[in-house]
C-alpha positions as CSV (number, residue, x, y, z in Angstrom):
1,M,7.3,24.6,-1.3
2,T,10.8,24.7,-2.7
3,L,12.4,22.1,-2.2
4,R,16.4,22.1,-1.9
5,R,17.4,19.2,0.1
6,A,15.7,16.2,1.0
7,L,16.1,12.9,3.1
8,V,14.6,9.7,1.4
9,L,14.1,7.3,4.1
10,G,14.3,3.7,2.7
11,L,15.9,2.9,-0.5
12,A,13.6,-0.2,-2.0
13,R,11.6,0.8,-5.1
14,S,9.7,3.6,-4.2
15,G,12.5,5.0,-2.3
16,R,14.7,4.6,-5.7
17,A,12.2,6.2,-7.6
18,A,11.8,9.1,-5.3
19,K,15.0,9.7,-5.0
20,A,15.6,9.7,-9.0
21,A,12.6,12.2,-9.6
22,L,13.9,14.6,-6.6
23,E,17.5,14.4,-8.3
24,A,16.2,15.1,-12.0
25,R,14.6,18.2,-10.4
26,G,18.2,19.6,-9.4
27,V,17.1,18.3,-5.1
28,E,20.1,17.6,-3.2
29,V,19.1,14.4,-2.1
30,V,20.3,12.3,1.5
31,P,19.9,8.8,1.3
32,A,19.2,6.6,4.1
33,D,18.0,3.1,4.1
34,R,18.1,2.5,8.0
35,A,15.8,3.9,10.6
36,L,18.0,3.7,13.7
37,G,18.2,7.4,15.4
38,N,21.0,7.5,16.6
39,D,23.3,10.9,16.8
40,E,24.8,10.0,13.5
41,D,21.7,9.3,12.1
42,V,19.7,12.0,13.3
43,D,22.3,14.8,11.6
44,L,20.9,13.4,8.4
45,L,18.2,15.6,9.3
46,A,20.2,19.1,8.8
47,R,18.6,21.9,6.8
48,V,16.2,18.8,5.4
49,D,13.2,20.3,3.6
50,V,11.4,17.3,3.7
51,L,11.4,13.6,4.5
52,V,10.2,11.3,1.7
53,K,9.2,8.0,3.7
54,S,8.9,4.4,2.2
55,P,5.9,2.7,2.7
56,G,7.8,-0.1,4.7
57,V,8.8,2.3,7.1
58,P,6.7,2.8,10.2
59,G,5.9,6.3,11.6
60,A,7.6,5.4,15.3
61,A,10.6,5.2,13.3
62,P,13.4,7.3,15.1
63,L,14.4,9.7,12.5
64,V,10.3,10.1,11.5
65,V,9.8,11.0,14.8
66,A,12.8,13.5,14.9
67,A,11.8,15.2,11.9
68,R,8.3,15.7,12.9
69,E,9.5,17.2,15.9
70,R,11.8,19.6,14.0
71,G,8.5,20.8,11.9
72,I,10.3,19.1,8.9
73,Q,7.4,17.6,6.7
74,V,7.0,13.9,6.3
75,W,5.6,12.8,3.2
76,S,5.1,9.1,1.3
77,E,6.6,8.6,-2.1
78,I,3.1,9.0,-3.3
79,E,2.6,12.6,-2.3
80,L,5.8,13.6,-4.1
81,A,4.7,11.8,-7.0
82,S,1.4,13.6,-6.8
83,R,3.2,17.0,-6.8
84,L,5.3,15.9,-9.5
85,L,2.9,14.2,-11.8
86,E,0.7,16.6,-14.1
87,N,-1.7,13.3,-15.1
88,P,-5.1,12.7,-13.4
89,I,-4.8,10.1,-10.9
90,V,-7.5,7.4,-10.0
91,G,-6.7,6.1,-6.7
92,I,-7.9,2.5,-5.6
93,T,-7.7,1.3,-2.1
94,G,-9.1,-1.1,0.4
95,T,-8.3,-4.3,2.5
96,N,-8.3,-6.5,-0.4
97,G,-8.8,-6.7,-4.5
98,K,-6.4,-3.4,-5.2
99,T,-3.9,-5.1,-7.4
100,T,-7.3,-6.7,-9.4
101,T,-8.9,-3.8,-9.5
102,T,-6.1,-1.5,-10.3
103,E,-5.4,-4.0,-13.2
104,L,-8.6,-4.2,-14.4
105,L,-9.2,-0.3,-14.4
106,G,-6.1,0.0,-16.0
107,A,-7.4,-2.4,-19.1
108,M,-10.9,-0.4,-19.3
109,L,-9.0,2.9,-19.5
110,S,-5.7,2.0,-21.5
111,A,-4.0,3.6,-19.0
112,P,-0.7,2.8,-16.9
113,T,-1.0,1.4,-13.5
114,A,1.3,2.2,-10.6
115,G,1.8,2.5,-6.8
116,N,1.6,-0.5,-4.4
117,V,1.9,-2.7,-7.3
118,G,4.6,-2.9,-9.9
119,T,5.9,0.5,-10.9
120,A,6.6,3.2,-8.4
121,L,4.1,6.0,-8.9
122,S,7.3,8.4,-9.6
123,E,8.6,6.6,-11.9
124,L,6.2,8.0,-14.3
125,V,7.1,11.5,-13.8
126,G,7.8,12.7,-17.0
127,A,7.7,8.9,-18.6
128,V,4.0,9.3,-19.8
129,D,1.4,11.3,-21.9
130,P,0.1,14.1,-19.1
131,D,-3.1,13.6,-20.5
132,L,-3.5,9.9,-19.9
133,P,-4.6,9.0,-16.3
134,V,-2.9,7.1,-13.8
135,I,-4.5,4.2,-12.3
136,C,-2.6,4.2,-8.5
137,E,-2.8,1.4,-5.8
138,L,-2.6,2.8,-2.7
139,S,-2.0,0.9,0.9
140,S,-2.8,2.6,4.2
141,F,1.4,2.8,4.5
142,Q,1.3,5.2,1.7
143,L,-1.9,7.1,2.3
144,E,-0.6,7.5,6.3
145,D,1.5,10.2,5.1
146,V,-0.3,12.3,2.3
147,D,-0.5,15.9,2.1
148,T,-1.8,17.6,-0.8
149,F,-2.7,14.3,-2.6
150,R,-6.0,14.7,-4.6
151,P,-7.1,11.9,-6.8
152,W,-9.7,12.8,-9.7
153,I,-11.4,9.3,-8.5
154,A,-10.9,7.5,-5.4
155,V,-12.1,4.2,-5.0
156,L,-12.4,2.3,-1.7
157,L,-13.0,-1.0,-2.2
158,N,-13.7,-2.6,1.7
159,L,-12.7,-2.2,4.8
160,E,-11.8,-5.5,7.1
161,P,-9.0,-5.5,10.1
162,D,-5.5,-5.9,8.5
163,H,-1.8,-4.6,9.6
164,L,-2.9,-4.2,13.2
165,D,0.7,-4.9,13.8
166,R,1.5,-1.6,12.3
167,H,-1.3,0.3,13.0
168,G,-2.5,-0.6,16.3
169,S,-6.0,-0.4,15.7
170,F,-8.6,-0.9,13.1
171,E,-9.7,2.7,14.0
172,A,-6.3,4.1,12.9
173,Y,-6.2,1.5,9.8
174,R,-9.4,3.0,9.1
175,A,-8.3,6.6,9.2
176,A,-5.4,5.8,7.1
177,K,-7.5,4.4,4.2
178,L,-10.3,7.2,4.1
179,R,-7.3,9.6,3.6
180,I,-7.9,9.1,-0.1
181,F,-10.8,10.8,0.0
182,E,-9.8,13.9,2.3
183,N,-8.7,16.7,-0.2
184,Q,-10.8,15.8,-2.8
185,T,-13.1,18.8,-4.4
186,T,-16.9,18.8,-5.9
187,D,-15.1,18.5,-9.1
188,D,-14.0,14.6,-7.9
189,V,-15.6,11.3,-7.6
190,A,-15.7,9.1,-4.3
191,I,-16.5,5.9,-5.0
192,V,-17.6,3.2,-2.0
193,P,-19.5,0.3,-1.4
194,R,-23.0,0.6,-1.1
195,G,-24.3,1.3,2.4
196,F,-20.8,2.7,3.5
197,G,-20.4,5.0,6.2
198,A,-19.2,8.9,5.9
199,I,-16.1,9.8,4.3
200,P,-13.8,12.9,4.2
201,G,-13.7,15.5,1.7
202,Q,-16.0,17.0,-1.0
203,G,-16.0,14.6,-3.9
204,R,-19.1,13.3,-5.5
205,R,-20.3,10.1,-3.9
206,V,-20.9,6.8,-6.4
207,E,-21.5,3.7,-4.8
208,F,-21.2,0.1,-6.1
209,S,-22.4,-3.7,-4.8
210,V,-21.3,-6.9,-5.7
211,E,-24.8,-7.1,-7.0
212,D,-25.0,-4.1,-9.7
213,D,-25.7,-5.1,-13.4
214,L,-22.5,-5.4,-15.4
215,P,-22.0,-4.8,-19.4
216,A,-20.8,-8.4,-19.5
217,E,-19.5,-11.1,-16.5
218,P,-16.0,-11.1,-15.4
219,L,-14.0,-13.9,-16.6
220,I,-12.3,-14.4,-13.3
221,P,-13.8,-16.3,-10.4
222,G,-15.5,-15.5,-7.1
223,A,-18.1,-13.1,-5.9
224,H,-15.5,-11.0,-4.3
225,N,-14.2,-10.6,-8.4
226,R,-17.6,-9.4,-9.2
227,E,-17.6,-7.1,-6.7
228,N,-13.7,-5.6,-7.9
229,A,-15.5,-5.6,-11.2
230,A,-18.5,-3.4,-10.0
231,A,-15.8,-0.9,-8.6
232,A,-14.2,-1.0,-11.6
233,T,-16.9,-0.5,-14.1
234,V,-18.3,2.7,-12.0
235,A,-15.0,4.5,-12.0
236,A,-14.4,3.7,-15.6
237,R,-17.8,5.3,-16.4
238,A,-17.0,8.1,-14.1
239,A,-13.7,8.6,-16.3
240,G,-16.1,8.5,-19.3
241,V,-15.5,5.1,-21.0
242,D,-18.1,3.5,-22.7
243,D,-19.6,0.3,-22.1
244,E,-18.7,-1.5,-25.1
245,K,-15.4,-1.2,-23.5
246,I,-15.9,-2.1,-20.5
247,A,-17.5,-5.2,-21.5
248,Q,-15.0,-6.1,-23.3
249,S,-12.2,-5.7,-20.7
250,L,-14.4,-8.0,-18.5
251,R,-14.7,-10.7,-20.6
252,T,-10.9,-11.0,-21.4
253,F,-8.8,-9.8,-17.8
254,P,-7.3,-13.1,-17.1
255,G,-6.4,-11.9,-13.4
256,V,-3.3,-11.2,-11.9
257,P,-0.9,-13.6,-10.2
258,H,-1.0,-14.9,-6.8
259,R,-4.8,-14.1,-6.8
260,L,-7.2,-17.3,-7.1
261,E,-4.8,-17.9,-9.7
262,L,-4.7,-21.9,-11.3
263,V,-1.3,-22.8,-11.5
264,A,-1.9,-26.6,-12.8
265,E,-3.8,-29.1,-12.7
266,R,-2.5,-33.0,-11.9
267,R,-4.6,-36.0,-12.1
268,G,-7.8,-34.2,-12.0
269,V,-6.8,-32.1,-9.1
270,R,-6.7,-28.3,-9.4
271,Y,-4.1,-26.5,-7.8
272,V,-4.7,-22.9,-7.0
273,N,-2.2,-19.9,-5.8
274,D,-3.8,-17.4,-3.9
275,S,-1.0,-16.2,-1.7
276,K,-2.1,-12.7,-1.8
277,A,-4.5,-13.5,0.7
278,T,-2.7,-12.3,3.8
279,N,-5.6,-11.9,6.1
280,T,-8.7,-13.7,7.2
281,A,-10.9,-11.7,5.1
282,A,-9.0,-12.5,1.9
283,A,-8.9,-16.2,2.6
284,R,-12.9,-15.9,3.6
285,R,-13.5,-14.9,-0.3
286,A,-11.4,-17.6,-1.7
287,L,-13.3,-20.1,0.1
288,S,-16.6,-19.0,-1.5
289,A,-15.0,-19.1,-4.7
290,Y,-15.2,-22.6,-5.6
291,D,-17.7,-25.5,-5.7
292,A,-15.6,-28.3,-4.6
293,P,-13.9,-29.9,-1.7
294,L,-10.5,-28.0,-0.6
295,H,-7.5,-28.9,0.9
296,L,-6.9,-25.6,2.3
297,I,-3.0,-24.4,3.1
298,L,-2.7,-21.7,6.1
299,G,-0.3,-20.0,7.8
300,G,2.8,-17.7,8.1
301,S,3.4,-14.8,10.1
302,L,1.0,-13.2,12.0
303,K,-0.7,-9.7,12.0
304,G,-2.2,-9.2,15.1
305,E,-5.6,-10.9,13.9
306,S,-7.6,-13.5,15.7
307,F,-8.5,-16.3,14.2
308,D,-11.5,-17.9,15.7
309,A,-14.3,-16.1,14.0
310,F,-12.4,-17.0,10.7
311,A,-12.2,-20.8,12.1
312,R,-15.7,-20.9,12.5
313,D,-16.4,-20.3,8.8
314,V,-13.8,-22.8,8.1
315,A,-15.8,-25.1,9.6
316,Q,-19.0,-23.8,7.2
317,A,-16.9,-24.1,4.1
318,D,-16.0,-27.6,2.2
319,V,-13.0,-27.7,3.9
320,V,-11.3,-31.7,4.3
321,T,-8.8,-30.8,5.5
322,A,-6.5,-27.4,6.4
323,Y,-2.4,-28.0,6.6
324,L,-0.9,-25.4,8.6
325,I,2.2,-23.3,8.1
326,G,4.5,-20.9,9.8
327,E,4.6,-19.3,13.2
328,A,0.6,-19.1,13.1
329,A,0.0,-22.8,12.7
330,E,0.1,-23.4,16.6
331,P,-2.6,-20.3,17.3
332,L,-4.8,-21.6,13.9
333,A,-4.5,-25.3,14.9
334,G,-6.1,-24.4,18.4
335,D,-8.8,-22.2,17.1
336,L,-10.0,-24.7,13.7
337,G,-10.2,-27.7,16.4
338,Q,-12.1,-25.8,18.6
339,A,-14.8,-25.2,15.4
340,G,-14.3,-29.1,14.9
341,V,-11.9,-28.4,11.5
342,S,-9.7,-31.3,10.1
343,Y,-6.2,-30.0,10.6
344,R,-2.9,-31.1,10.0
345,I,0.6,-29.2,11.4
346,A,2.9,-29.5,8.2
347,T,5.2,-26.8,9.5
348,T,6.5,-26.1,6.1
349,L,5.1,-25.1,2.7
350,G,6.8,-27.7,1.0
351,R,5.4,-30.5,3.1
352,A,2.1,-29.0,3.0
353,V,1.6,-29.1,-0.7
354,A,3.0,-32.9,-0.3
355,E,0.8,-34.0,1.9
356,A,-2.5,-32.0,0.4
357,A,-1.4,-33.6,-3.0
358,A,-1.4,-37.3,-1.5
359,A,-4.6,-36.9,0.0
360,A,-6.6,-34.9,-2.5
361,Q,-8.8,-36.6,-5.1
362,P,-9.7,-35.9,-8.6
363,S,-12.2,-33.0,-9.1
364,E,-10.7,-31.6,-5.4
365,I,-8.7,-28.1,-5.1
366,V,-5.1,-27.4,-3.3
367,L,-5.7,-23.7,-2.1
368,L,-2.8,-21.9,-1.1
369,S,-5.0,-18.7,0.8
370,P,-2.7,-18.6,3.9
371,A,-4.5,-15.9,5.7
372,C,-1.3,-14.7,7.4
373,A,1.5,-12.3,6.0
374,S,4.6,-14.3,4.9
375,Y,7.6,-12.6,6.6
376,D,8.5,-16.0,9.0
377,Q,9.4,-17.6,5.9
378,F,9.1,-15.8,2.8
379,T,10.6,-12.6,1.7
380,D,7.0,-11.3,0.5
381,F,3.6,-13.2,-0.7
382,E,5.0,-13.0,-4.0
383,H,7.9,-15.3,-3.0
384,R,5.4,-17.5,-1.3
385,G,3.4,-17.8,-4.3
386,E,6.4,-18.7,-6.7
387,D,7.8,-21.3,-4.2
388,F,3.8,-22.7,-4.2
389,R,4.2,-22.9,-8.0
390,R,7.8,-24.3,-8.2
391,L,6.5,-27.0,-5.5
392,V,3.3,-27.8,-7.4
393,Q,5.5,-28.0,-10.8
394,N,7.6,-30.5,-9.4
395,L,4.8,-33.2,-8.2
396,S,4.7,-36.2,-10.5
397,Q,2.2,-36.0,-13.2
């Protein structure tokens, strides 16, 4: 498809990268940082060959709906970049563990990482050796608008209910995730958890498990990180990396910020930043990662998840007290109370850290693992994690 004119909808990191990549190829770009859908906005679609949509823009946005009604193709920035890149792409998706696995696999392959983490995929067009693979973290928001996107190696880490406020149902969320496989041929590799059901596409299926033998044990803690390491190991082997290099990466990879990140130890109390735990499945993994009493900070903005089953899991864990923040505090309080969990409604992160620090004893852990999104009080999970780090650093020694 020859592009002459493209509408780029959403001008955050990936939108700006898509705009630059298109303009570098002589494509006229119509930038739009809104999705309002009034008469003036719809006129932006005139003579447009494709609408490139940032992941934060929902499919129900008026301009997106109008584009589809006019027969204009709608692509994610990932779809655009994959058409422009010569590099083989290793795609990684799943509900939890994407960033950790992407960066770990990048270390194993000595390859650049992009996508839903750090660098937009379009930023790598013409900027990296075309023979190098690119390791690409992929969210459901990016995958729901692919067309010909075909990763050489595609990895699905896990699937748990998430982003139901955007997708409407777990089935729709699952379908978006599985699009990572749909264009693969028999020359490609499809990596899935052991026992996972049917997947689309024709990629050669390889399975992994937390119980796999690994060439070395990972440095980062938690059974879920061993599972991430198993997936990365299978993908690295599929890419031709030897076990010695894989083992070296497993032994030395320190993890990434906001994922079970030890930020400080004060008076024998460890403070752990797991702000990226934006759903209950991720918070469950954090609860099982430590053999020590926990002062657990939960809450944030709601995403359509129920907390009743999660509250029962918290009751089974070694949680001394849960400190609840944000708009999810009241729903969490109801379910935790029913499950017999001790809790305090702290409302803000600052108050939660102060109360947890006052109560925690030596050898115990203050764990921020919110099980919720961050958008009620913070711009994103990084902002929340950085604020937690600042608050901890300001505690008296």
